[in-house]
C-alpha positions as CSV (number, residue, x, y, z in Angstrom):
1,M,-0.1,0.0,0.1
2,V,2.8,2.4,0.9
3,T,4.5,1.7,-2.5
4,S,1.3,2.3,-4.3
5,L,0.8,5.7,-2.6
6,K,4.4,6.7,-3.3
7,R,3.9,5.9,-7.1
8,F,0.6,7.8,-7.1
9,L,2.5,10.9,-5.7
10,V,5.8,10.8,-7.2
11,G,5.5,8.7,-10.2
12,T,7.4,5.7,-11.7
13,P,11.2,5.6,-11.2
14,K,13.5,6.9,-14.0
15,R,16.6,5.4,-15.4
16,T,19.9,7.0,-14.3
17,E,20.9,7.8,-18.0
18,E,17.6,9.7,-18.3
19,A,19.2,12.5,-16.4
20,I,20.4,14.4,-19.4
21,Y,16.7,14.6,-20.6
22,E,15.8,16.5,-17.3
23,R,17.5,19.6,-18.5
24,L,15.9,22.8,-18.8
25,T,15.4,25.4,-21.7
26,K,15.9,29.0,-21.0
27,K,12.3,29.7,-21.0
28,T,11.5,26.9,-18.6
29,A,14.6,27.8,-16.5
30,L,13.3,31.5,-16.2
31,A,10.1,29.9,-14.7
32,V,12.0,27.4,-12.3
33,F,14.9,29.6,-11.1
34,S,13.6,33.2,-11.3
35,S,10.1,32.7,-9.8
36,D,11.5,33.6,-6.3
37,A,13.3,36.9,-7.3
38,L,10.5,37.9,-9.7
39,S,7.8,37.1,-7.1
40,S,9.4,39.3,-4.5
41,T,8.0,42.4,-6.5
42,A,4.7,41.3,-4.9
43,Y,5.8,42.3,-1.2
44,A,9.0,44.1,-1.6
45,S,7.8,47.4,-2.1
46,E,5.3,46.9,0.7
47,E,8.1,46.1,3.0
48,I,9.6,49.5,2.4
49,L,6.3,51.2,3.0
50,L,5.9,49.2,6.2
51,V,8.8,51.1,7.6
52,L,8.0,54.3,6.2
53,A,4.6,54.2,7.7
54,V,6.2,54.2,11.1
55,A,7.2,58.0,10.4
56,A,3.8,58.5,8.6
57,A,1.9,57.4,11.8
58,Y,4.2,60.0,13.6
59,G,2.5,62.6,11.5
60,Q,5.2,62.9,8.6
61,S,3.2,61.5,5.8
62,Y,5.9,62.8,3.3
63,A,7.8,59.7,4.3
64,Y,6.1,57.8,1.8
65,Y,7.7,59.8,-1.0
66,Y,11.1,58.1,-0.4
67,V,9.6,54.7,-1.6
68,V,10.6,55.4,-5.4
69,P,14.3,56.5,-4.5
70,I,14.9,53.6,-2.2
71,S,13.6,51.3,-4.9
72,I,15.8,52.7,-7.6
73,L,18.7,52.3,-5.4
74,I,18.1,48.8,-4.6
75,A,17.7,48.3,-8.3
76,L,21.1,49.5,-8.8
77,V,22.4,47.0,-6.2
78,L,20.5,44.4,-8.3
79,G,22.3,45.5,-11.5
80,I,25.7,45.2,-9.8
81,V,24.8,41.8,-8.4
82,A,23.5,40.3,-11.5
83,T,26.6,41.7,-13.5
84,S,28.8,40.0,-11.0
85,Y,26.9,36.8,-11.1
86,R,27.4,36.7,-14.8
87,Q,31.1,36.5,-14.3
88,T,30.5,33.6,-11.8
89,I,28.6,31.7,-14.3
90,H,31.2,31.8,-17.1
91,A,34.0,31.1,-14.6
92,Y,32.2,28.1,-13.0
93,P,30.1,26.6,-15.9
94,S,29.6,23.5,-13.9
95,G,27.8,25.5,-11.1
96,G,28.9,28.6,-9.4
97,G,27.1,28.8,-6.0
98,A,28.5,30.6,-3.3
99,Y,29.6,27.5,-1.5
100,I,31.8,26.4,-4.4
101,V,33.2,29.8,-5.2
102,A,33.9,30.6,-1.5
103,K,35.4,27.2,-0.7
104,E,37.6,26.9,-3.6
105,N,39.1,30.5,-3.3
106,L,38.7,31.7,0.3
107,G,38.9,28.3,2.1
108,T,36.7,25.7,3.8
109,Y,35.2,27.9,6.7
110,P,34.1,30.7,4.3
111,G,32.5,28.2,2.0
112,L,30.7,26.5,4.9
113,I,29.4,29.7,6.3
114,A,28.2,30.6,2.6
115,A,26.5,27.3,2.6
116,A,24.8,27.7,6.0
117,A,23.6,31.2,5.2
118,L,22.1,29.9,1.8
119,L,20.3,26.8,3.3
120,V,18.8,29.0,6.0
121,D,17.7,31.6,3.4
122,Y,16.1,28.8,1.2
123,I,13.9,27.7,4.1
124,L,13.0,31.3,4.7
125,T,12.3,31.7,0.9
126,V,9.8,29.0,1.1
127,S,8.1,30.2,4.4
128,V,8.0,34.0,3.1
129,S,6.9,33.2,-0.4
130,L,4.0,31.0,0.7
131,S,2.8,33.5,3.5
132,A,2.8,36.3,0.9
133,G,1.1,34.0,-1.5
134,V,-1.8,33.2,1.1
135,A,-1.8,36.9,1.9
136,A,-2.7,37.7,-1.9
137,I,-5.3,35.0,-1.7
138,T,-6.9,36.4,1.6
139,S,-6.8,40.0,0.3
140,A,-8.9,39.0,-2.8
141,A,-11.3,37.3,-0.4
142,Q,-11.8,40.4,1.7
143,G,-15.6,41.5,1.3
144,T,-16.5,38.2,0.0
145,R,-18.1,35.0,1.6
146,F,-14.5,33.7,1.7
147,S,-13.1,36.2,4.0
148,W,-13.1,33.2,6.7
149,L,-9.9,32.3,4.8
150,D,-7.9,35.0,6.8
151,D,-8.3,33.0,9.8
152,H,-6.6,29.9,8.3
153,K,-3.3,31.2,6.8
154,V,-1.0,28.6,8.6
155,A,-3.2,25.6,7.2
156,L,-3.3,27.0,3.6
157,C,0.4,27.6,3.8
158,L,1.1,23.8,4.8
159,I,-1.1,22.6,2.1
160,L,0.8,24.6,-0.5
161,I,4.1,23.4,1.0
162,F,2.9,19.8,0.6
163,F,1.8,20.5,-3.2
164,I,5.0,22.1,-4.2
165,A,7.2,19.4,-2.4
166,V,5.2,16.5,-4.2
167,A,5.5,18.4,-7.5
168,N,9.4,18.5,-7.1
169,L,9.7,14.9,-6.0
170,R,8.0,14.1,-9.5
171,G,11.1,15.5,-11.1
172,V,12.7,18.5,-12.6
173,R,11.1,18.5,-16.0
174,E,7.7,17.9,-14.8
175,S,8.0,20.7,-12.0
176,G,9.3,23.1,-14.5
177,A,6.5,22.5,-17.0
178,L,4.1,22.9,-14.2
179,F,5.5,26.3,-13.1
180,A,6.2,27.8,-16.4
181,G,2.7,28.8,-17.1
182,P,1.8,30.7,-13.9
183,T,5.2,32.4,-13.9
184,Y,4.8,33.7,-17.6
185,A,1.1,34.6,-16.9
186,F,2.2,36.7,-13.6
187,L,4.9,38.5,-15.8
188,V,2.3,39.5,-18.5
189,C,-0.4,40.5,-16.2
190,F,2.0,42.5,-13.8
191,L,3.7,44.3,-16.8
192,L,0.3,45.2,-18.2
193,M,-0.9,46.3,-14.8
194,I,2.1,48.8,-14.3
195,A,1.6,50.1,-17.9
196,Y,-1.9,50.7,-17.5
197,G,-1.6,52.1,-14.0
198,L,0.9,54.7,-15.4
199,V,-1.6,55.6,-18.2
200,Y,-4.3,55.6,-15.8
201,Y,-2.8,58.0,-13.4
202,F,-1.9,60.5,-16.0
203,L,-5.4,60.3,-17.4
204,H,-6.9,60.8,-13.9
205,P,-4.2,62.5,-11.7
206,G,-6.3,63.2,-8.8
207,T,-7.1,59.5,-8.1
208,R,-6.1,58.4,-4.4
209,A,-6.4,55.3,-2.6
210,P,-9.0,55.8,0.3
211,I,-7.2,56.6,3.6
212,N,-8.0,54.3,6.5
213,D,-5.4,54.8,9.3
214,A,-7.3,52.8,11.8
215,H,-5.7,49.7,9.9
216,L,-2.5,51.2,9.1
217,K,0.1,48.3,9.5
218,L,3.7,49.0,10.7
219,A,6.9,47.0,10.2
220,E,7.6,44.2,12.6
221,G,9.4,45.4,15.7
222,Y,9.3,49.2,15.0
223,H,7.4,51.9,17.1
224,V,6.0,55.2,16.0
225,Q,8.8,57.7,15.6
226,S,10.0,60.5,13.2
227,L,11.9,60.1,9.9
228,T,15.6,59.6,10.3
229,W,18.5,58.1,8.4
230,F,18.4,55.2,10.4
231,L,14.7,54.6,9.5
232,L,15.5,55.1,5.8
233,L,18.2,52.5,6.1
234,G,15.6,50.2,7.8
235,A,13.3,50.9,4.7
236,F,16.2,50.1,2.5
237,S,17.0,46.9,4.3
238,N,13.5,45.7,4.0
239,G,13.3,46.2,0.4
240,C,16.5,44.4,-0.2
241,V,14.4,41.0,-0.2
242,A,13.8,42.0,-3.8
243,L,17.2,40.6,-4.6
244,T,16.7,37.1,-2.8
245,G,16.9,34.4,-5.4
246,T,19.2,36.2,-7.5
247,E,22.1,33.6,-7.1
248,A,19.6,30.8,-7.9
249,I,20.6,30.6,-11.7
250,S,24.2,30.4,-10.8
251,N,23.6,27.6,-8.4
252,G,21.6,25.7,-11.1
253,I,23.8,25.9,-14.3
254,P,24.0,22.1,-14.6
255,A,20.1,21.9,-14.9
256,F,20.3,24.0,-18.1
257,K,20.7,22.5,-21.7
258,P,23.9,22.9,-23.3
259,P,25.6,25.5,-23.6
260,E,24.8,25.8,-20.1
261,A,26.8,28.7,-19.2
262,R,25.8,31.0,-22.0
263,N,22.1,30.0,-21.5
264,A,22.5,30.7,-17.8
265,A,23.8,34.0,-18.3
266,T,21.0,35.1,-20.8
267,T,18.4,33.9,-18.3
268,L,20.0,35.8,-15.3
269,T,20.1,39.1,-17.5
270,A,16.4,38.6,-18.4
271,M,15.5,38.1,-14.8
272,A,17.3,41.0,-13.6
273,V,15.8,43.4,-16.2
274,L,12.3,42.2,-15.7
275,L,12.6,42.4,-11.8
276,A,13.9,46.0,-12.0
277,I,11.0,47.1,-14.1
278,M,8.4,45.4,-12.0
279,F,9.9,46.5,-8.6
280,I,10.3,50.2,-9.6
281,G,6.9,50.1,-11.3
282,T,5.2,48.6,-8.2
283,S,6.8,51.3,-6.0
284,A,5.7,54.0,-8.6
285,L,2.1,53.0,-8.5
286,A,2.2,52.6,-4.7
287,Y,3.5,56.4,-4.6
288,L,1.3,57.9,-7.3
289,F,-2.0,56.4,-5.7
290,R,-0.7,57.1,-2.1
291,V,-1.3,53.5,-1.1
292,H,-0.6,52.8,2.5
293,P,0.2,49.4,4.0
294,H,-2.9,47.7,5.7
295,D,-3.5,44.8,8.1
296,N,-5.9,42.6,5.9
297,E,-4.9,43.7,2.4
298,T,-1.7,44.0,0.5
299,V,-0.6,47.0,-1.2
300,I,-1.0,45.5,-4.8
301,S,-4.4,44.5,-4.1
302,Q,-5.3,47.9,-3.0
303,F,-4.0,49.9,-6.3
304,A,-5.2,47.1,-8.4
305,R,-8.8,47.6,-6.9
306,I,-8.3,51.3,-8.0
307,L,-7.2,50.5,-11.6
308,F,-9.6,47.6,-12.3
309,N,-13.3,48.5,-11.6
310,G,-16.6,48.5,-13.5
311,P,-16.1,46.5,-16.7
312,L,-12.4,45.5,-15.7
313,R,-13.3,44.4,-12.4
314,W,-12.5,40.8,-13.5
315,F,-8.7,41.6,-14.2
316,Y,-8.4,42.6,-10.5
317,Y,-9.2,38.8,-9.6
318,V,-6.7,38.0,-12.5
319,I,-3.8,39.9,-10.9
320,Q,-4.4,38.6,-7.4
321,A,-4.7,35.0,-8.7
322,T,-1.5,35.2,-10.8
323,T,0.3,37.2,-7.8
324,A,-0.8,34.3,-5.3
325,L,0.3,31.7,-7.9
326,I,3.9,33.2,-8.6
327,L,4.3,33.6,-4.9
328,V,3.2,30.0,-4.3
329,L,5.6,28.7,-6.9
330,A,8.6,31.2,-5.9
331,A,9.1,28.5,-3.2
332,N,10.0,26.2,-6.1
333,T,13.4,28.0,-6.6
334,S,14.4,26.9,-3.2
335,F,13.1,23.3,-3.8
336,A,15.4,23.3,-6.9
337,D,18.6,24.8,-5.0
338,F,18.3,23.6,-1.5
339,P,18.5,19.9,-2.4
340,R,21.2,20.6,-4.9
341,L,23.3,22.5,-2.4
342,A,22.6,19.8,0.2
343,S,24.0,17.2,-2.4
344,L,27.2,19.2,-2.8
345,L,27.7,19.5,1.1
346,A,26.9,15.8,1.3
347,R,29.5,15.0,-1.5
348,D,32.1,16.9,0.5
349,R,31.1,15.0,3.8
350,F,29.8,18.0,5.5
351,L,26.1,16.6,5.5
352,P,24.7,12.9,5.7
353,R,25.5,11.1,2.6
354,Q,21.9,10.4,2.1
355,F,21.4,14.0,0.8
356,A,23.6,13.1,-2.2
357,S,21.4,10.3,-3.4
358,R,18.9,10.8,-6.1
359,G,15.4,9.2,-5.9
360,D,13.4,7.6,-8.1
361,R,12.7,10.6,-10.4
362,L,16.3,11.6,-10.6
363,V,15.9,14.5,-7.8
364,F,17.6,14.8,-4.3
365,S,14.4,13.5,-2.6
366,N,16.0,13.7,0.8
367,G,16.7,17.5,0.6
368,V,13.2,18.3,-0.9
369,I,11.4,16.5,2.2
370,I,13.6,18.1,4.7
371,L,13.2,21.6,3.2
372,A,9.4,21.0,3.2
373,A,9.5,19.9,6.8
374,F,11.6,23.0,8.1
375,S,9.7,25.5,6.3
376,G,6.3,24.2,7.4
377,I,7.7,24.4,11.0
378,L,8.8,27.8,10.4
379,V,5.6,29.0,8.8
380,A,3.4,27.5,11.8
381,A,6.0,29.2,14.3
382,F,5.4,32.8,12.9
383,G,1.8,32.3,12.1
384,G,2.2,32.4,8.4
385,D,2.6,36.4,8.7
386,T,5.1,37.7,6.0
387,S,6.0,40.9,8.0
388,R,7.2,38.8,11.1
389,L,9.3,36.6,8.9
390,I,11.2,39.6,6.8
391,P,13.4,40.6,9.7
392,L,15.2,37.0,9.4
393,Y,15.3,37.4,5.7
394,A,18.0,38.6,3.4
395,V,20.6,38.4,5.9
396,G,21.9,35.1,4.7
397,V,21.5,35.9,1.2
398,F,23.8,39.0,1.5
399,L,26.4,37.2,3.5
400,S,26.5,34.7,0.6
401,F,26.7,37.4,-2.0
402,T,29.5,38.9,-0.2
403,L,31.4,35.6,0.2
404,S,30.9,34.6,-3.4
405,Q,32.1,38.0,-4.9
406,S,35.0,38.2,-2.6
407,G,36.0,34.5,-3.9
408,M,35.6,35.6,-7.5
409,V,38.0,38.4,-6.9
410,R,40.5,36.1,-5.5
411,H,39.8,33.8,-8.5
412,W,40.7,36.4,-11.1
413,L,43.8,37.6,-9.0
414,R,45.0,33.8,-9.4
415,E,44.4,33.9,-13.2
416,G,46.4,37.1,-13.6
417,Q,49.2,35.6,-11.5
418,L,49.2,32.6,-13.8
419,L,49.5,34.8,-17.0
420,R,52.2,36.9,-15.5
421,A,54.0,33.8,-14.4
422,K,53.9,32.4,-18.0
423,Q,55.3,35.8,-19.1
424,V,58.3,35.5,-16.8
425,E,58.7,31.8,-18.1
426,R,58.7,32.8,-21.8
427,R,61.1,35.7,-21.1
428,H,63.8,33.5,-20.0
429,E,63.1,31.0,-22.9
430,G,63.2,33.7,-25.8
431,G,62.8,37.3,-24.5
432,W,60.0,39.3,-23.1
433,K,56.5,38.9,-24.8
434,S,53.3,41.1,-24.4
435,G,50.3,39.6,-23.1
436,E,48.7,39.4,-26.6
437,T,51.9,37.5,-28.1
438,L,52.1,35.2,-25.0
439,V,48.6,34.1,-25.5
440,A,49.2,33.7,-29.3
441,Q,52.1,31.6,-28.7
442,M,50.4,29.5,-26.2
443,I,47.6,28.9,-28.5
444,D,50.1,28.0,-31.4
445,E,51.9,25.6,-29.2
446,G,48.4,23.8,-27.9
447,E,48.7,24.8,-24.4
448,R,45.4,24.9,-22.4
449,L,44.2,28.3,-21.6
450,D,41.1,27.2,-19.4
451,D,43.1,28.5,-16.3
452,I,43.6,32.0,-17.5
453,H,40.1,32.4,-18.9
454,V,41.0,33.7,-22.6
455,S,38.2,34.5,-24.7
456,V,39.0,32.8,-28.0
457,T,37.1,30.3,-30.2
458,P,37.7,26.6,-30.0
459,E,38.0,26.7,-34.0
460,A,41.0,29.0,-33.3
461,I,42.9,26.8,-31.1
462,A,42.3,23.6,-33.0
463,G,43.0,25.0,-36.5
464,R,45.7,27.3,-35.3
465,N,44.2,30.2,-37.3
466,P,45.4,33.8,-36.9
467,I,43.8,35.4,-34.2
468,D,42.2,38.9,-34.3
469,V,44.3,41.5,-32.4
470,A,40.9,42.8,-30.7
471,V,40.0,39.4,-29.6
472,M,43.4,38.7,-28.0
473,R,43.5,41.9,-26.2
474,R,40.0,41.4,-24.8
475,G,41.2,37.6,-23.6
476,V,44.1,39.0,-22.1
477,S,42.3,41.9,-20.0
478,H,39.5,39.9,-19.2
479,W,40.8,38.9,-15.6
480,K,41.4,42.7,-14.8
481,R,37.9,43.7,-16.0
482,S,36.5,40.8,-14.0
483,I,38.4,41.9,-10.8
484,V,36.7,45.3,-11.1
485,I,33.2,43.9,-11.8
486,N,33.4,41.3,-9.0
487,G,35.3,43.9,-6.5
488,V,32.5,46.4,-7.0
489,G,29.9,43.5,-6.3
490,A,31.8,42.3,-3.1
491,I,31.9,46.2,-1.7
492,A,28.2,46.9,-2.5
493,T,26.8,43.5,-1.1
494,S,29.2,43.8,2.0
495,I,27.8,47.5,2.5
496,V,24.1,46.1,2.2
497,L,25.1,43.3,4.8
498,V,26.3,45.6,7.4
499,V,23.1,47.7,7.0
500,L,20.9,44.6,7.2
501,I,22.7,43.4,10.4
502,L,22.5,47.1,12.0
503,T,18.8,47.7,11.0
504,K,17.3,44.1,11.7
505,F,19.2,42.7,14.5
506,I,17.0,43.3,17.2
507,H,14.0,42.6,15.2
508,G,14.9,38.9,14.4
509,A,18.2,38.8,12.4
510,W,20.1,37.8,15.5
511,I,18.3,34.4,15.1
512,V,20.0,33.8,11.7
513,I,23.3,35.2,12.9
514,V,23.6,32.9,15.8
515,L,22.1,29.9,13.6
516,I,24.9,30.2,10.8
517,P,27.7,29.3,13.3
518,L,25.7,26.6,14.7
519,L,25.3,25.1,11.3
520,V,28.9,25.3,10.5
521,A,29.9,23.7,13.6
522,M,27.3,20.7,12.6
523,F,29.0,20.7,9.2
524,R,32.5,20.2,10.8
525,S,31.1,17.5,13.2
526,V,29.7,15.5,10.3
527,Y,33.0,15.7,8.6
528,H,35.1,14.8,11.3
529,H,32.8,11.8,11.8
530,Y,33.3,10.5,8.3
531,Q,37.0,11.1,8.6
532,E,37.0,8.9,11.8
533,V,34.9,6.4,10.1
534,A,37.4,6.3,7.1
535,R,40.4,6.0,9.4
536,Q,38.9,3.1,11.2
537,L,37.9,1.2,8.0
538,T,41.0,1.6,6.3
539,M,42.9,-1.4,4.9
540,E,46.3,-0.4,6.1
541,G,47.7,-3.1,8.5
542,I,44.9,-5.4,8.3
543,E,45.8,-9.1,8.5
544,Q,44.6,-11.6,5.9
545,L,41.3,-13.5,6.0
546,R,41.2,-15.9,8.9
547,P,38.7,-18.9,9.8
548,I,36.3,-17.9,12.4
549,R,34.7,-20.0,15.1
550,H,31.0,-19.4,15.7
551,E,29.3,-19.7,19.0
552,V,25.4,-19.4,18.3
553,I,22.7,-18.4,20.7
554,V,19.1,-18.9,19.6
555,P,16.4,-17.0,21.9
556,I,13.0,-18.9,21.8
557,S,9.7,-18.0,23.0
558,G,8.3,-21.5,22.6
559,I,8.3,-24.3,19.9
560,H,6.8,-23.7,16.5
561,R,7.8,-24.0,12.8
562,G,9.7,-20.7,13.0
563,V,11.9,-21.8,15.8
564,I,12.8,-25.1,14.2
565,R,13.8,-23.2,10.8
566,A,16.0,-21.0,13.0
567,L,17.6,-23.9,14.7
568,E,18.4,-25.4,11.4
569,Y,19.9,-22.5,10.2
570,A,22.0,-22.1,13.5
571,K,23.4,-25.6,13.3
572,S,24.5,-25.1,9.7
573,I,26.7,-22.5,11.0
574,A,28.0,-24.1,14.0
575,P,26.9,-27.8,14.3
576,E,28.4,-28.2,17.7
577,H,28.2,-24.7,19.2
578,V,24.4,-23.8,19.4
579,T,22.4,-23.0,22.5
580,A,18.8,-22.2,22.8
581,V,17.9,-19.8,25.3
582,Y,14.4,-19.4,27.0
583,I,13.2,-16.7,29.4
584,D,11.2,-18.3,32.2
585,L,8.0,-16.0,32.8
586,D,5.7,-18.9,33.6
587,E,6.6,-22.1,35.4
588,E,4.0,-24.1,33.7
589,A,4.9,-22.9,30.3
590,T,8.5,-23.6,31.0
591,K,7.6,-27.2,32.0
592,K,5.8,-27.9,28.9
593,L,8.7,-26.5,26.8
594,R,11.2,-28.7,28.4
595,E,9.0,-31.8,27.7
596,K,8.7,-30.7,24.0
597,W,12.6,-29.9,23.6
598,N,13.4,-33.5,24.2
599,Q,11.4,-34.4,21.0
600,W,12.1,-31.3,18.7
601,G,15.6,-29.9,20.3
602,A,17.6,-32.1,17.9
603,G,20.2,-32.2,20.6
604,V,20.7,-28.3,21.2
605,E,21.4,-27.4,24.6
606,L,18.4,-25.6,26.3
607,V,19.3,-22.8,28.8
608,V,16.3,-21.4,30.9
609,L,17.0,-17.9,32.5
610,A,14.9,-16.8,35.4
611,S,13.2,-13.3,35.1
612,P,11.8,-12.4,38.3
613,Y,10.7,-8.9,37.0
614,R,9.3,-10.3,33.9
615,S,11.8,-8.7,31.8
616,L,12.7,-10.4,28.2
617,V,15.6,-8.4,27.1
618,R,17.5,-7.7,30.3
619,P,18.2,-11.3,31.3
620,L,19.0,-12.3,27.7
621,T,21.5,-9.4,27.1
622,R,23.3,-10.2,30.5
623,Y,23.5,-14.0,29.3
624,I,25.0,-13.0,25.9
625,E,27.7,-10.7,27.5
626,R,28.6,-13.4,29.8
627,I,29.0,-15.9,26.9
628,R,30.8,-13.3,24.9
629,R,33.4,-12.8,27.5
630,Q,33.9,-16.7,27.7
631,H,34.6,-17.2,24.0
632,N,36.5,-13.9,23.6
633,N,38.3,-15.3,20.4
634,D,35.0,-16.6,18.7
635,M,32.3,-14.7,16.8
636,L,29.1,-14.8,18.7
637,T,26.0,-14.8,16.6
638,V,22.4,-14.4,17.9
639,V,19.9,-16.0,15.5
640,L,16.4,-14.7,15.9
641,P,13.4,-16.7,14.9
642,E,10.9,-14.4,13.3
643,F,7.3,-15.1,11.9
644,I,6.3,-12.5,9.2
645,P,2.4,-11.9,9.1
646,A,0.7,-12.0,5.6
647,R,-0.9,-8.5,6.2
648,W,1.0,-5.5,7.6
649,W,-1.6,-4.8,10.1
650,H,-1.4,-8.1,11.6
651,Q,2.0,-6.9,13.1
652,L,0.0,-4.8,15.5
653,L,-1.5,-8.0,17.0
654,H,1.9,-9.3,18.1
655,N,4.6,-8.1,20.5
656,Q,7.7,-6.9,18.9
657,S,10.3,-8.4,21.3
658,S,12.7,-9.4,18.6
659,L,13.0,-5.7,17.5
660,L,13.7,-4.7,21.1
661,L,16.5,-7.4,21.2
662,K,17.9,-6.2,17.9
663,G,18.0,-2.6,19.3
664,A,19.6,-3.6,22.3
665,L,22.2,-6.0,20.7
666,L,22.9,-3.4,18.0
667,F,25.8,-1.7,19.8
668,K,27.5,-4.6,21.3
669,K,30.9,-5.2,20.0
670,G,31.6,-8.8,18.9
671,V,27.9,-9.6,18.4
672,I,26.2,-10.7,15.2
673,V,22.4,-10.6,15.0
674,T,20.9,-12.5,12.2
675,S,17.1,-12.9,11.6
676,V,15.4,-16.1,10.2
677,P,12.0,-15.1,8.8
678,Y,9.2,-17.7,8.6
679,H,6.4,-16.1,6.3
680,L,3.0,-16.9,7.2
681,E,0.5,-17.5,4.2
682,K,-2.8,-16.0,5.6
């Protein structure tokens, strides 16, 4: 029954060689990897307004004017980050996540810090996205007979987590096909809304959202105060949630169809442009229509109600439906990247090896299940409230951004050092050569240029054709230009990280800051465990195979076919060294057993152990320990007779003493436990 349910939910298994067919096109990859970043436009502007509302409630209503400048500044940071990650994609075409880049260029600990930060943020992404998606649903339900949904946000979030987890367990290609439609529907509808909203405002310049300060919502952890630079920084840090998910494409390069790096870079550029337009457009509409954050309705829902009324009322529900869908499916970005990052950590022995194993549908099933479980716990703990989760959000992302970009700076410095070393080497061989001449000679001699990242075509290398001077110069100067790009990215993201920590620490960011070192310590502990296991299992100094003498103990509860089968098996191992052990719980039952043993014991010694406290396991384990000491050089084998019922629920009708005994003997050194099953037919 369990297998049938699994097949219904997950589908039939796929062969390993089918993995190549699970690759994604650029269009599908934009839906799978960009839904997180693109969906943040549904709540990023509102998060800025929530902080500015603190000053507005103080009486400074002009504070809302800063929403557009802050959004533009965040969009500039987005441009810097996206440009920097394009460099990472081309430098690491097999997958350039923050963990890999930081570990290879900065060391193990920076890599583990980046990995811990990303794992935490992936869990938060699922929780925040689904909470915001449910908020869009409940906003549309206001004033209707479905307004009761507002009281069941947590339950709705948990249902959606289950749905997305099952979709991902079915495989990459199926989940991508499932999510592509809603993602593109959201893009079209949202861009149309922004364009229509701007036209509508200039045709009706006096239109304003109805003011209802009684339901004004403030950012979590803030109290009413005047507008200060620190408050503006808080609004900026809240809005930086728009950048979460930007790194997803660089993590998922292997999921693209060839050429992977070029397709991934193109998809990243498209995502960044769309995100910037939608984010600034949303903030502009919120400013133009003077929309204020409310408790029971999102900002987007408010100005969509203004724009689409009368004959266009239906399009309001289309906007809310597509927004809810993209927010729900945005969690898929985490479900794509969390298992992949966990598999990399498991491959390097920083997480249990189970995370590196692919399931029936060629996905890292264990990572999907763990992500679903932890995000569900987080949603329940914070009541499915987006504003309560936001203070924990983005710190981990910008920490990983900073480590990744710093690692890329180190990467390009190494490439430059390699090129200069080659120049010195060739100077000793035949005089000094310029960078262009050196690269040309290296190509002519067939040397590999992978390590210095020279931009030349494969045809030029294979055919040794003349290389255009402009191309040569671009190849040689590539590492210098890349240092500048990634250096600017590292500085920008580190500044934002400091701002995030300063403004969000007391509001909940401290939880993430404390959790990351704990995760790193766990990674190291797992790694040391595997190192110790490898040390103890090494073949160095081991003796050749030697014969083993068995001493076999067969615990019995009476005489039946299962016991006879176990005795036969025990005698085949050690014909003259088998002992049956019975625990005396009832004198009458023991007497009957002794009488039967003379007939069916087949010459096997029967030992009866008294148990005045009616315990089965304790007297038996003591006896086994005593025998083990007496036969220190022998292999002690405990053969357990077990009968297997024909139906799974029949197990509930029998005690599980064999399981208890297995558990008790599992950690006994020098004791082997063997089960001899006897299968019942009915």
